[in-house]
N, C-alpha and C positions, 0 to 999 in steps of 0.2 A: 530334143530328149534326154536324160540322162544315162548314164550306165549305173549299174545298181552301186561298182564302187565308188564312181563319184556322188551319188547319191548318200551313201552315209559317209564319206566324210564329210560332206556338207553338213549333214543333219545332226551329228555328234557331239554335242558339246562339252562331255565331262570331262574332271581330270584326265591329264591324260592321252587326252586325242588332240588332235590340230586345229580344229575349228576352235578347239574349248580355248586353244592359245594364244588364238588369234585372238578373239573376243577379252582374254587376260589381259592383251596386250595395251588396250583401251580403257581409259575411266568411264564407266558403264555407270547410268542412276540404277537404284536399286528400290528407292521409294519415295514418295512424295514427303516433304519435309516436316509434312502437319503428324505426321504419323509420332514425330520423337519430336512434338512442341519443346515439353519443360524440361527441366532439368531435374532427373530423378524418377521420369515417368516411368511407364511397365514397358520394357525389352518387346522388342520384335522379333522373330521368328522369319528366316529368313534364309530361302531354299534359291539360289543363285547358281549359275552353271554345276549345277549338279552337287553343289558343294551346300551341308547343313551348315547354318552362321545365327548368330545373335546380333542383332542393333540394337543399341541403346544408348542415349545421352546423359552422364556419370552426373555426379550431382552438382558439380562444377561448370558442366556446362558441355564440356567435350565430348563430341561426337567418336564412338568405338564401336567396331566390326569387328567379330570373332567369334572361333568355331563356339559350334553348339554346346558340345559333350563336354563336362567338366574332364578334367584329366586325371584326378581319382577315380572317380565309378562311373563315369560315361552319362550322368544324368545332365537333364538339360538346361542350361544355364540361363533359359529364358524363363525359368521359375526365379531366379537368384534375385538377391539382394543390390541395388542400385545404390552405391555408396560415391563417397568423394573418392576420385581418382581410379573407379570400377567397379566390378560385378563381384560378388560372394554367393558362392553356390551355398544353398538352403542345406545340402544333406549332412557336410561336415566344416563347413566353413570356410573352404578353402578361395580365396581372394585373388583376381587376375588384375592386373594392370591393362589400359588399354594399348599398350604396346606388347601381350602376352605376358608378362613376366607375374612370377607368382610372387604375391605378395606377403599371403599368410596362409599356413596350414594347422590350426587349430590343434589336429588331432593328432600331428605328431612332432615331436621337437627336433626331427634331425634335420636342419638346415641343407643337406644335402638335395634334398628334391626339390627346395627351392632354387637351388641354385642350378641344377641338371634341367629344369623341365621348363619349355615355353610355348605357351597356346599360340594357337594360329592366328593371326590378326590381319586386317587389312588397311591400307591408308585409306581415309575418310574424308570428304571435304560436303559443303551445302552451299549452294547455289542455284537461284533460279526456280527456287520452290520445292528442288528436289534435293534428297541424299544418294551423294556418289558413292563410288569402291573403285580403286584399283587393285584387282585381282593379278599381278603378273609378275614377273621378276623386277624386285627392287632396283636394281641395276640397271635397268629397261624401264622404269618410270618414265610416262612422258610428262611434259608440261599439262597442266589442268586446261581444259577448253574451257573456251569464252565462245558464248553462242548469244545471238541476239536478244534471245529474251529475257536475259540475266540483266539487260539494262533498264527492263521496264519494271514497274511496281510489281511487287507479287500482286497485289489486291486485284490489278487489271489482268491477272495470267489467269486462265483455266485449268486446273495442276488436276489431273485423273488419272488414278490405276484401274488397269483392269489385266485380270487372269485369265487365263484359256488355257483349252486341253488341247491344242495341237503344237508343232515342231513350230520355231519363228522363224523360217523359213516360208510357209504356209502363208502368214502373217504378215511377213515382208513383201510378199508380192503381192499383193493388192496393192501395194504403192505402185509397185514397177510395170502397171497394168492401167493405162488408160483410157482401153477400148469398153471396158467393164461400167465405166461410170455411168454412159449414156444407156446401160441395157438393166443392170441389176439396180442400179437406181434409178430407175426411170422416174416414179414418182414427182422426184424434187429434181433432173437433172432435164427433162423435157415433158413437163404438164400438157397434159393434151392427149398425149400418145395411145390413149384408148379410143378418143374419136378420128385417128389418124392424122392430127394435126401437130405442128411445134407450135409449143409456146414458150418462147424465153421465161426462165426463170430469174425475176427481179431482184432476189436477196442476194445483197453482194458480202455477206456474212456468211454462205452458205458453198462449200466446196464442189456439192455437186451439181450446181445451178449452172449448167453450159450455156450456151448464146449461142449453140452451134447444133443440130439438128445429125450430124455428122456423126456415123457411130464407128467408122474405120479411121481413126485420123493417121498422118502420116506423122512417123516419129523417126526425129531425126537425136543422133545420140553422141555424146563426146568424153571420155576421160578426163576427168577432173583433180587435184590433188587430194579434195575431198573423197574421192571415191568415181560418181560419176551422175551427171546430170541428161535428162533428157528434155526435149521437144515434142508435144503432141502437138499437130497442125490443123486445124479443121477450119473447112472454109467458110466463108458469112458473105449475105446476098452484099452485093456492093454495083456501082456502076463500072463501066469498062475505064474511064477515064482515073479511077482511086481504087483498083481492087483490093480488099481486105481480107484479113482473116483472124481465128484467133488462136495464139500461141499460151498453152501452160506446159510451163516450166517446173517439175519434179526434180528436186536433187535426190541423192541415194547418196545418206553419209554415212563412210565405214563405221563400225560393222553391219550396222543394221537399220540405222535410221533412216527416213525419207519425212519430208516435209512437202504437205497436201497445201496447193493455194486455192482460196477466195478471192473473190476480188478487191476485198478490204479486211481478211482475213489468211491468219497464217497457221496451220498446225503442225507440230513436230511431235511426230511419233517414234518413238526408243523401243522396240521390240527386243526385250532384254529375255534369252534364253533363260528358267527355270529350271530347266533341265529339257534332255532330249523332246520329250511329249507334251513337256506345257512353256506356255509362254507369257513375259511379265508383259502388258504395254503399258507404256508413261505416256500420256499426252498431255503436250502445252500447248494451248488456244489464246491467240491474243492479236488484236488489231496490229496492222501494219503501224498505224499512227502511233501505237503505244496505248491507245486512252480505252477506256472503260465498257464492257459491251454489254447485252444482256445474256447472260452464262445459263440463266435457266433456260430460254430457247435455244441455246447453244447444243444442251445437253438434250431435250426433245427433237430436236431433227436428228441427233446421234443415235436415239433409242435406251438412253442409258439409264434412263429413269425408271423403267420398266420392273418391278419386283419380281415376277416371272422369271426373266432371264438375265437377270443384275444382282447379287448378293451386294447391296449399298454397303454392309457395313465391311465385310471381307474383301469389296472388290475385283469379285469373281462372276465371270461370266457363267450362267447355269445352264446355255443351249445345250440339249443331247439328243438324240435322234429319239429318247425317252416321250421329251416333249416337242418333238419335231421343230426344236429348233425358234418356238415361237411361232411357226406358222400357222396361219389362219386361212383352210381353203378356201371360206364363205368367201374373206376378203377381197381372195383373186381376182373376184369380179370387176372390182374397181381398182387395186393396188397389185403392181405388178410382181412383188414378191410372196404378197403376203403377211411379211415379216412388218413390223413398225421399226423403222431407225438406221438409219445408213449405217452406222457399226454394229445393228444386229443383221444386217445383211451380211456385209463383210464376215463377222465371224461364223453365219453358218455356212458361209461356202469354202471358209479355211479350214474348219471343225468336219465336214459331210464327209470326205475321204476318209477319214481316220487321224490319227494322231502323227505318224511321217506317212506322207504320200510314196506311193512308187511310181517315179515320173522317167520310167523305163519304155513307160506303157502311153507316154503321151502323145498328144500329135502337132508341133506347135504350127503358129502363122505369122504373119510378118508384124500383127500389133503385139506378139509376146518379144521383140525384138529386146525390148530393156529388163524383161525379165531372165531372159539368156544373158546378156550382161551383168547383171546382179550377181548370179551364180558363176560365171565365169571371174571376176574378181575376186569372191571369197573364196572358190577353188584356189585362184592363184595365190592369194596369202597364206592360204592354211600350207602350201605346197616352199612356198617361199619361207616360213614360221619354220617348218620342219628341214629348209636346210641352214637354219640358221640368221637368214635375214631379216628384218621388219617389213609387217605384213604393207598392204595399199592403205593409206591416207592417214596417216599418223600426221596431225598437225593442232596446234592448239587454237589459232582463233579463226575460229568460226560463226563471225559475226557477220562477216558478209553473205553468207549463204542463205539463200531465202528463193521461195517458190514464185510465180510468178503466174498470171491469168492476164492478158491481156490482148484486145483487138487493135491492130496494126495492120500499117499500107504493108504489103506481101512483099514491098522492096526492102522493110527493115530486116538486118540482121539480128534473129531471135537471139545471140548470143548478148547483142548489146540491152537487150531486158533482164540480164543477170549480169553485169559488171563486175562482182565479185567474185566470182568462179575463175578461178585462174586452171588453167588445160595443165594435163600434165603427160609427161615424157613416159610412155608405156614400157618398160623395159623386164617385160616377163619372159 
């Protein structure tokens, strides 16, 4: 469990907070690139880390992120005219460049206004089907990160945005919890559970398709340069001469990214705080070999096509206690959760305690060791930033960071299955 004080430190991410400053030291994805496809297209309102912003692509094609409210009378620039090299407020015509400078002020001839004022803007990049922003001190801006999926054709990436109504940590903790996979996702993880049998799911693209019926895997955890990784080890039926076990390695990449394995797939999940009580999940699904796959089926497994639970246009999860998170009690005669789709099951669990859970009343067990490690490294990073130091996990080359789901002889070192993960010397 956590003290109330540490829970507050962990969960609060707005301007001026320690955890908010941790997030601001990293490049974070903020939008799917498809939302700003063409020069001069409609601007996008963007709330990230408790700040109201506007993202747009000016008519020259440059990506820009600027504070939402015009410096003159504080109306929204999301209604503005996108022009060459900037955006113009509709109200009085003030034009702002992508660097925040005031280019024109048609309703005043006082040039000192243009010289004195500057709107808040942030560095922005496009890569891997995502738009990224750096919101921290410019003198501490890290190199732009390189992920494995950035080397794969955009057409072979499944890029999805889904906003939900809980703190980022409640969503992230699902990725640091291997034991829930075989329980919450029973229909996919262990078909036959209803009959008291275990039938391995043969679907190599499904991240919840377990090959073992073990619900309490052994966890082994190591700190890495990017954060930490853990191995969930499950025994497999095998002969005495060559005992085997299944190893699922999940990287937890600072500040709040997890990579979920399937035997043929990787799913990278960025949990980006919108504010203290809302989270934007940006999901990148791709095959390990970089080839195309059935994205419609991939989304069916996750349940993200359900119009009752997902606003397809806004990319917003609609589950609440009012609609019981889409749970059908009658379906529970044959479905473990009564909720359709892996992601829908996960979001129901993360939102059910409310937007910020009180962790001082929980009772953790050995299966929660990776959750404890995730909290510990974030809290350590917050304290490091408060002391003027760098957070844990600042690195640019993430191309070798991969999840893993393999069945191997028990004598195999699980670390050898993730050779690109370098250990970190702990200095906290």
